C-alpha positions as CSV (number, residue, x, y, z in Angstrom):
1,M,11.2,7.5,-44.1
2,I,12.7,10.1,-41.7
3,Y,16.0,11.8,-42.4
4,S,17.9,13.7,-39.8
5,F,21.3,15.4,-39.4
6,G,23.8,15.1,-36.5
7,N,27.1,13.8,-35.5
8,I,27.9,10.1,-35.3
9,L,28.2,9.8,-31.5
10,E,24.8,11.5,-31.0
11,D,23.2,9.2,-33.5
12,L,24.8,6.2,-31.8
13,Q,23.3,7.2,-28.4
14,G,20.0,7.4,-30.3
15,K,20.4,3.7,-31.0
16,Q,20.9,4.0,-34.8
17,N,23.1,0.9,-34.3
18,A,24.8,0.9,-37.8
19,V,27.2,3.4,-39.5
20,I,28.0,3.3,-43.2
21,I,31.4,4.7,-44.1
22,F,32.9,5.0,-47.6
23,I,36.2,3.5,-48.5
24,E,38.2,4.2,-51.6
25,K,40.0,1.5,-53.6
26,G,43.3,0.6,-51.8
27,Q,42.6,2.9,-48.9
28,K,44.4,1.7,-45.7
29,I,43.7,4.6,-43.3
30,L,40.2,5.6,-42.1
31,S,39.0,9.0,-43.4
32,R,38.3,12.0,-41.2
33,E,34.6,11.4,-40.8
34,A,35.2,7.8,-39.6
35,R,37.4,9.1,-36.8
36,E,34.3,10.2,-35.0
37,L,33.5,6.6,-34.3
38,P,34.1,5.2,-30.8
39,V,37.6,3.8,-30.3
40,A,36.7,0.1,-30.5
41,A,34.7,0.7,-33.7
42,R,37.6,2.6,-35.3
43,A,40.0,-0.2,-34.3
44,A,37.8,-2.9,-35.8
45,A,37.3,-1.0,-39.1
46,Q,41.0,-0.2,-39.3
47,E,41.9,-3.8,-38.7
48,L,39.7,-5.0,-41.6
49,L,41.5,-2.4,-43.9
50,A,44.9,-3.5,-42.7
51,T,44.3,-7.1,-43.7
52,G,43.7,-6.2,-47.3
53,D,40.6,-8.4,-47.3
54,F,38.4,-5.4,-48.1
55,K,39.5,-4.0,-51.5
56,G,37.2,-0.9,-51.8
57,E,35.8,-1.9,-55.1
58,V,32.5,-0.3,-56.2
59,G,29.6,-2.1,-54.6
60,E,31.8,-4.1,-52.2
61,V,30.4,-4.1,-48.7
62,G,32.0,-5.4,-45.5
63,G,30.7,-5.3,-41.9
64,V,32.7,-5.2,-38.7
65,Y,31.2,-5.9,-35.3
66,P,33.0,-3.9,-32.6
67,G,32.0,-6.1,-29.6
68,G,33.4,-3.7,-27.0
69,V,31.5,-0.7,-28.0
70,L,28.1,-1.6,-26.5
71,R,29.7,-1.6,-23.0
72,H,30.6,2.0,-23.5
73,G,27.0,3.2,-23.8
74,S,26.8,3.2,-27.6
75,G,24.0,1.5,-29.6
76,L,26.5,0.7,-32.4
77,K,26.3,-2.9,-33.5
78,R,27.9,-2.7,-36.9
79,V,30.3,-0.5,-38.9
80,V,29.5,-1.0,-42.6
81,L,32.4,-0.3,-45.1
82,A,31.1,0.5,-48.5
83,G,33.6,0.5,-51.4
84,I,33.5,3.3,-54.0
85,G,36.4,2.3,-56.2
86,E,38.8,5.0,-57.5
87,R,37.5,8.5,-56.6
88,K,38.4,9.9,-60.1
89,F,36.0,7.5,-61.7
90,F,33.3,7.9,-59.0
91,D,30.2,9.4,-60.6
92,A,26.5,9.7,-59.7
93,T,25.7,6.3,-61.0
94,A,28.4,4.7,-58.9
95,A,27.3,6.7,-55.9
96,W,23.6,5.5,-56.3
97,K,24.8,1.9,-56.5
98,V,27.1,2.2,-53.5
99,I,24.5,3.8,-51.3
100,A,21.7,1.5,-52.4
101,T,23.8,-1.5,-51.9
102,A,25.0,-0.5,-48.4
103,A,21.4,0.4,-47.3
104,Q,20.1,-3.0,-48.5
105,W,22.9,-4.7,-46.7
106,V,21.8,-3.1,-43.4
107,Q,18.2,-4.0,-44.2
108,N,19.1,-7.6,-44.7
109,K,20.6,-7.6,-41.2
110,K,17.1,-6.9,-39.9
111,Q,18.0,-3.3,-38.9
112,D,15.6,-0.4,-39.5
113,A,17.9,2.6,-39.1
114,F,21.4,3.6,-39.9
115,T,23.8,6.6,-40.1
116,L,25.4,7.5,-43.4
117,A,28.8,9.2,-42.9
118,L,29.4,11.4,-45.9
119,P,33.0,12.3,-46.9
120,A,33.5,16.1,-47.2
121,W,34.3,15.8,-50.9
122,F,30.8,14.2,-51.6
123,V,29.0,17.5,-51.1
124,T,31.4,19.5,-53.3
125,K,31.5,16.8,-56.0
126,F,27.7,16.4,-56.4
127,K,26.4,19.7,-54.9
128,P,23.9,19.5,-52.0
129,E,20.5,19.4,-53.7
130,P,21.4,16.7,-56.4
131,L,23.2,14.8,-53.6
132,G,20.0,14.8,-51.5
133,V,18.0,13.5,-54.5
134,L,20.6,10.8,-55.1
135,I,20.7,9.6,-51.5
136,A,16.9,9.5,-50.9
137,K,16.4,7.8,-54.2
138,A,19.1,5.3,-53.6
139,V,18.0,4.4,-50.1
140,G,14.3,4.2,-51.1
141,M,15.0,2.0,-54.2
142,G,17.8,0.0,-52.6
143,T,15.6,-1.1,-49.7
144,Y,12.5,-1.8,-51.8
145,H,10.9,-5.1,-51.2
146,F,7.9,-6.8,-52.8
147,D,6.6,-9.1,-50.0
148,H,2.9,-9.1,-50.8
149,Y,2.6,-12.8,-51.2
150,K,5.1,-14.0,-48.7
151,T,3.5,-15.6,-45.6
152,D,6.7,-16.5,-43.7
153,P,7.5,-13.6,-41.4
154,E,11.2,-14.5,-41.5
155,R,11.3,-14.0,-45.3
156,K,9.8,-10.5,-45.1
157,S,12.1,-7.5,-45.3
158,L,12.2,-4.9,-42.6
159,A,11.4,-1.4,-43.7
160,I,14.1,1.2,-43.1
161,K,12.4,3.9,-40.9
162,Q,15.2,6.4,-40.2
163,V,18.5,7.5,-41.8
164,A,20.8,9.9,-40.0
165,L,23.2,11.9,-42.2
166,F,26.7,13.0,-41.0
167,G,28.9,15.4,-42.9
168,V,26.5,17.9,-44.4
169,E,27.4,21.3,-43.1
170,G,24.8,23.8,-42.0
171,R,25.1,26.1,-45.0
172,Y,24.3,23.2,-47.3
173,R,21.4,21.8,-45.4
174,R,18.5,23.7,-46.8
175,A,19.4,22.8,-50.4
176,F,20.3,19.2,-49.3
177,E,16.8,18.9,-47.6
178,R,15.1,20.0,-50.8
179,G,16.9,17.3,-52.6
180,L,15.9,14.7,-50.0
181,V,12.2,15.6,-50.4
182,T,12.4,15.3,-54.2
183,G,14.4,12.1,-54.0
184,Q,11.8,10.6,-51.6
185,I,9.0,11.6,-53.9
186,L,10.8,9.9,-56.8
187,A,11.6,6.8,-54.9
188,D,8.0,6.4,-53.8
189,A,6.7,6.7,-57.3
190,I,9.4,4.4,-58.7
191,N,8.6,1.8,-56.1
192,L,4.9,2.1,-56.9
193,V,5.8,1.4,-60.5
194,R,7.8,-1.7,-59.4
195,N,4.8,-2.9,-57.3
196,L,2.5,-2.6,-60.4
197,G,5.0,-4.5,-62.5
198,N,5.6,-7.2,-60.0
199,L,1.9,-7.9,-59.4
200,P,0.7,-11.2,-60.9
201,P,-1.3,-10.7,-64.1
202,I,-4.4,-12.3,-62.5
203,E,-4.5,-9.0,-60.5
204,M,-2.7,-6.6,-62.7
205,T,-5.4,-6.2,-65.4
206,P,-6.2,-3.1,-67.6
207,T,-9.1,-2.4,-65.1
208,Y,-6.7,-2.5,-62.2
209,L,-4.3,-0.1,-64.0
210,A,-7.2,2.3,-64.7
211,K,-8.2,2.2,-61.0
212,E,-4.7,3.1,-60.0
213,A,-4.8,6.1,-62.3
214,E,-8.2,7.1,-60.8
215,K,-6.7,6.9,-57.3
216,L,-4.1,9.3,-58.4
217,G,-6.7,11.7,-59.8
218,K,-8.4,11.7,-56.4
219,Q,-5.1,12.3,-54.6
220,F,-4.3,15.3,-56.9
221,P,-7.4,17.1,-58.0
222,K,-5.6,19.1,-60.6
223,L,-4.7,15.8,-62.4
224,K,-7.6,15.0,-64.7
225,V,-8.0,11.2,-65.2
226,A,-10.3,9.4,-67.7
227,A,-10.4,5.7,-68.6
228,L,-12.0,5.0,-71.9
229,G,-13.7,1.6,-72.3
230,R,-14.4,-0.6,-75.4
231,E,-17.4,1.3,-76.6
232,E,-15.6,4.7,-76.5
233,M,-12.7,3.2,-78.3
234,K,-15.0,1.9,-81.0
235,K,-16.4,5.4,-81.5
236,L,-12.9,6.8,-81.8
237,G,-12.0,4.1,-84.4
238,M,-9.2,2.5,-82.3
239,G,-9.2,-0.7,-84.4
240,A,-5.6,-1.6,-83.7
241,L,-6.0,-1.5,-79.8
242,L,-9.3,-3.3,-80.0
243,G,-7.9,-5.9,-82.4
244,V,-5.2,-6.8,-79.8
245,A,-7.8,-6.9,-77.1
246,S,-10.1,-9.2,-78.9
247,G,-8.7,-12.4,-77.6
248,S,-9.0,-11.5,-73.9
249,Q,-12.0,-11.7,-71.5
250,Q,-10.5,-8.7,-69.6
251,P,-11.9,-5.5,-71.0
252,P,-9.2,-3.1,-72.4
253,A,-8.7,0.5,-71.2
254,F,-7.3,3.6,-72.7
255,I,-6.2,5.8,-69.8
256,V,-5.7,9.5,-70.1
257,L,-4.0,11.7,-67.5
258,E,-4.0,15.4,-68.1
259,W,-1.8,17.8,-66.0
260,M,-2.4,21.3,-67.3
261,N,-0.4,23.4,-64.9
262,G,1.5,25.6,-67.4
263,A,0.5,28.6,-69.5
264,K,-2.8,28.0,-71.4
265,T,-1.1,28.9,-74.6
266,K,1.7,26.4,-74.1
267,K,1.2,23.2,-76.0
268,P,1.6,20.0,-73.9
269,I,4.2,17.3,-73.8
270,V,2.7,13.9,-74.2
271,F,4.0,10.7,-72.7
272,I,2.7,7.3,-74.0
273,G,3.3,4.0,-72.2
274,K,2.7,0.5,-73.5
275,G,0.3,-1.3,-71.2
276,I,0.1,-5.0,-72.2
277,T,-0.7,-6.4,-68.8
278,F,0.1,-9.9,-70.0
279,D,1.6,-10.9,-73.4
280,S,1.3,-14.6,-74.4
281,G,2.0,-13.5,-78.0
282,G,-1.6,-14.2,-79.0
283,I,-2.1,-16.8,-81.8
284,S,1.6,-16.4,-82.6
285,L,2.3,-17.9,-79.2
286,K,5.5,-17.3,-77.4
287,P,7.7,-20.2,-76.1
288,G,6.7,-21.3,-72.6
289,E,10.2,-20.5,-71.1
290,A,10.2,-17.2,-69.2
291,M,6.6,-16.4,-70.4
292,D,5.9,-15.5,-66.7
293,E,8.0,-12.4,-67.3
294,M,5.5,-11.1,-69.8
295,K,3.6,-9.6,-66.9
296,Y,6.2,-6.8,-67.2
297,D,5.0,-5.8,-70.6
298,M,3.0,-3.0,-69.0
299,C,6.0,-1.3,-67.5
300,G,6.0,1.5,-70.0
301,A,2.4,2.4,-68.9
302,A,3.4,2.0,-65.3
303,A,6.4,4.4,-65.8
304,V,4.0,7.0,-67.3
305,L,1.7,6.7,-64.3
306,G,4.6,7.0,-61.9
307,A,6.0,10.1,-63.7
308,M,2.5,11.7,-63.6
309,R,2.4,11.1,-59.9
310,V,5.7,12.9,-59.4
311,I,4.8,15.7,-61.7
312,A,1.6,16.3,-59.6
313,A,3.3,15.9,-56.3
314,M,6.0,18.4,-57.2
315,N,3.4,20.7,-58.8
316,I,5.5,21.1,-62.0
317,K,4.6,24.2,-63.9
318,N,4.1,22.6,-67.3
319,N,1.4,21.0,-69.4
320,V,1.8,17.2,-69.6
321,V,-0.5,14.4,-70.8
322,G,0.0,10.8,-70.1
323,L,-1.6,8.1,-72.3
324,M,-1.8,4.5,-71.3
325,P,-3.3,2.0,-73.8
326,A,-3.9,-1.2,-71.8
327,T,-5.0,-4.7,-72.7
328,E,-4.0,-8.4,-72.5
329,N,-2.7,-10.2,-75.6
330,L,-4.1,-13.8,-75.5
331,P,-5.1,-16.5,-77.9
332,S,-8.8,-17.5,-78.1
333,G,-11.6,-18.2,-80.6
334,S,-12.2,-14.5,-80.8
335,A,-8.5,-13.4,-81.1
336,Y,-7.1,-11.5,-84.0
337,R,-5.0,-13.5,-86.4
338,P,-2.0,-13.3,-88.6
339,G,-3.3,-12.0,-91.9
340,D,-5.9,-9.7,-90.4
341,I,-6.0,-6.0,-91.5
342,L,-6.7,-3.5,-88.7
343,R,-7.8,0.1,-89.1
344,T,-6.3,2.6,-86.8
345,M,-7.9,5.8,-85.4
346,S,-6.2,7.8,-88.1
347,G,-7.7,5.6,-90.8
348,K,-4.3,4.1,-91.7
349,T,-4.4,0.3,-92.1
350,I,-2.1,-2.3,-90.7
351,E,-1.5,-5.8,-92.0
352,V,-0.9,-8.2,-89.0
353,L,1.8,-10.7,-89.9
354,N,2.6,-11.7,-86.3
355,T,0.2,-11.2,-83.3
356,D,3.3,-11.1,-81.0
357,A,4.2,-7.7,-82.4
358,E,1.2,-6.3,-80.6
359,G,2.7,-3.4,-78.6
360,R,3.3,-1.3,-81.6
361,L,-0.4,-1.8,-82.6
362,I,-1.8,-0.4,-79.4
363,L,0.8,2.4,-79.5
364,A,-0.3,3.3,-83.0
365,D,-3.8,4.3,-81.8
366,A,-2.3,6.1,-78.8
367,L,0.0,8.1,-81.1
368,C,-3.0,9.0,-83.2
369,Y,-4.9,10.1,-80.1
370,A,-2.0,12.3,-79.0
371,K,-2.4,14.4,-82.2
372,K,-5.6,16.0,-80.7
373,Y,-3.4,17.9,-78.2
374,E,-1.2,19.5,-80.9
375,P,1.8,18.5,-78.7
376,R,5.1,20.1,-78.6
377,A,6.6,16.7,-78.3
378,V,5.6,13.1,-77.8
379,V,7.7,10.4,-76.1
380,D,6.6,6.8,-75.9
381,L,8.1,4.1,-73.7
382,A,7.5,0.5,-74.5
383,T,8.9,-3.0,-73.7
384,L,8.8,-3.4,-77.4
385,T,11.4,-5.7,-78.9
386,G,13.6,-8.6,-77.7
387,A,16.0,-7.4,-80.4
388,C,16.7,-4.2,-78.4
389,A,16.9,-6.1,-75.1
390,F,19.5,-8.5,-76.4
391,F,21.5,-5.8,-78.2
392,M,21.4,-3.1,-75.4
393,G,21.3,-5.4,-72.4
394,P,20.0,-4.1,-69.1
395,W,22.2,-0.9,-69.2
396,H,20.5,1.3,-71.8
397,A,17.1,1.8,-73.5
398,G,17.2,2.2,-77.2
399,L,16.4,5.7,-78.3
400,F,14.8,6.4,-81.8
401,S,13.7,9.7,-83.1
402,D,13.6,11.6,-86.4
403,N,13.8,14.9,-84.5
404,E,17.2,16.0,-83.4
405,G,16.0,18.5,-80.8
406,V,13.8,16.0,-79.0
407,A,16.4,13.3,-79.2
408,R,19.0,15.6,-77.6
409,Q,16.6,16.6,-74.8
410,V,15.8,12.9,-74.0
411,E,19.5,12.2,-73.8
412,R,20.1,15.1,-71.4
413,A,17.0,14.1,-69.3
414,A,18.3,10.5,-69.1
415,K,21.8,11.7,-68.0
416,A,20.2,13.8,-65.3
417,A,18.1,11.0,-64.1
418,G,20.9,8.4,-64.1
419,E,19.0,6.2,-66.6
420,G,20.9,5.0,-69.6
421,V,19.7,5.6,-73.2
422,W,21.6,5.1,-76.4
423,R,20.5,6.5,-79.7
424,L,20.1,4.1,-82.6
425,P,19.6,4.7,-86.3
426,L,16.2,5.2,-87.8
427,L,16.7,5.0,-91.6
428,P,14.5,5.2,-94.7
429,E,15.4,1.6,-95.3
430,H,13.6,0.8,-92.0
431,T,10.5,2.6,-93.1
432,K,10.6,0.8,-96.4
433,A,10.7,-2.5,-94.5
434,V,7.3,-2.0,-92.9
435,K,5.4,-1.0,-96.1
436,S,2.7,-3.6,-96.9
437,E,1.5,-4.9,-100.2
438,M,-2.0,-5.6,-98.6
439,A,-2.4,-2.5,-96.4
440,D,-0.6,0.8,-95.6
441,V,1.9,-0.8,-93.2
442,K,2.7,-4.2,-91.8
443,N,3.5,-4.9,-88.1
444,I,6.8,-6.7,-88.6
445,G,9.6,-5.7,-90.9
446,G,11.5,-8.9,-91.3
447,K,14.3,-10.8,-89.5
448,I,16.8,-8.0,-89.3
449,S,16.9,-4.6,-87.4
450,G,13.8,-5.6,-85.4
451,A,14.0,-2.7,-82.9
452,A,14.6,-0.2,-85.7
453,T,11.8,-1.4,-87.9
454,A,9.5,-1.4,-84.9
455,A,10.4,2.3,-84.3
456,A,9.9,3.0,-88.0
457,F,6.4,1.5,-87.8
458,L,5.6,3.9,-84.9
459,K,6.9,6.8,-86.8
460,E,4.2,6.2,-89.4
461,F,1.6,7.4,-86.8
462,A,3.6,10.3,-85.3
463,S,3.0,13.6,-87.1
464,Y,4.7,15.8,-84.5
465,P,8.2,15.9,-82.8
466,W,8.5,12.4,-81.4
467,A,10.9,10.0,-79.7
468,H,10.6,6.3,-78.9
469,L,12.3,4.5,-76.0
470,D,12.5,0.8,-76.3
471,I,12.8,-0.3,-72.6
472,A,12.6,-4.0,-73.1
473,G,16.1,-4.6,-71.5
474,T,15.7,-2.1,-68.7
475,A,12.2,-2.5,-67.4
476,W,12.9,-5.5,-65.2
477,T,16.1,-7.2,-63.9
478,W,18.0,-9.2,-66.4
479,N,17.1,-12.9,-66.3
480,M,15.2,-12.0,-63.1
481,K,18.4,-11.9,-61.1
482,A,18.8,-9.5,-58.2
483,E,21.7,-7.1,-58.0
484,P,23.2,-5.9,-54.7
485,W,21.5,-2.5,-55.3
486,M,18.3,-3.7,-57.0
487,R,16.0,-6.6,-56.0
488,A,14.7,-8.9,-58.7
489,G,11.7,-7.8,-60.7
490,A,10.5,-4.5,-62.1
491,T,13.0,-1.6,-62.0
492,G,10.8,1.4,-62.4
493,Y,13.0,2.6,-65.3
494,G,11.8,5.7,-67.0
495,V,9.9,7.5,-64.3
496,H,12.8,9.9,-63.4
497,L,13.6,10.4,-67.1
498,L,10.1,11.5,-67.9
499,V,10.0,13.8,-64.8
500,E,13.2,15.5,-66.0
501,L,11.6,16.0,-69.4
502,A,8.5,17.5,-67.9
503,R,10.7,19.9,-66.0
504,T,13.0,20.9,-68.8
505,L,11.4,20.3,-72.3
């Protein structure tokens, strides 16, 4: 995508043919930047405001079609009014939604370019570099489309090719341009993660995920990538991961990405992502309703992959490792069973009471593997529990940690990334609930506090500063319904958060 700077009239002569202007709630008079529009366009926009039909609520979009403008040599076809609500409540999250919504509105009209007219107070409120990140990320994510399997050309989305920006003064442009570059890198990686999540499970297998990681290693030679197969896992003693994989004909993969770009004496940060490429529940079979959405059970692993791509592309000066345990969870004659006892890489044993609590099993071996790096901190992301999804909804991931320092840094990184997290309790009672009479631990802790007992189970395998993010509610759109700023399907949640941690931890 190409970003440029200029004034509105020049952009219109360049056939940008749509201008997006921001309108505050209750605003009746066009703002200063909108006065640069041709006369007929100003009149049409002003008339819409005067009717009161456009309220200026956050995410509200209205289009006006100034028919007389084309005759005066302008390429302008539409003026797009984007509501921002009350300015005093307008924050980065609202700005992201407003810009993404307006950009998608233009895209839906089969236009591939537009001008974004920024109010003067935008740059002072958000500062130029963060604003550049926000805009590029919002436009890139808002206009994302997964059309791989659509054969009707009319149903395919048009890619946005060019965005002109009006309202950024010369002294701010260098910082703003840096932000645009970063935002575009982030948007591209997040959209890659969304593609991986949206792929059907017949294609998105552990082998496919491993090949995507290997492609990344070829693109960035300093990023070392290895994909361990079944035999290597056996030698390492990864009995929990192999147990989950035992019901599938697809071979599992344990994918390792190492970015050692900091001081040699500095211990790395380790990110772990759950990579269940399809989860039927195994022998403890899930209900059929919405089982198709279980292709998204690998979104934690995809987020780690996306974050490592950004870390490499931005050449972040830190030591970061990404671990992606990947397998399907299917029932078959060879599948693991309720009542089985699995031995993890650490030697600790797990009593299986429900094969649909499989994510924590593969993460257990990954957490054990992470110990070899003597990490400063480990953060895992997993679409782990329906309990967390129903409690937190699509707005926050559940954050669990027994380390105050790591928890606070995850919260700060999430705020900087605009990705919601909410810390939940991790109590001795939760740990007690996963103790087993037959083995060291059991993989479910009962009917209550399901997200917390799952986190307590993971804590049993983390012997270093650690945090767990349950992203079951945030990894794909709620009930598979699109939002004006987000198309249905995978969201790419977690990529930006992990990148902020890699930059700051």
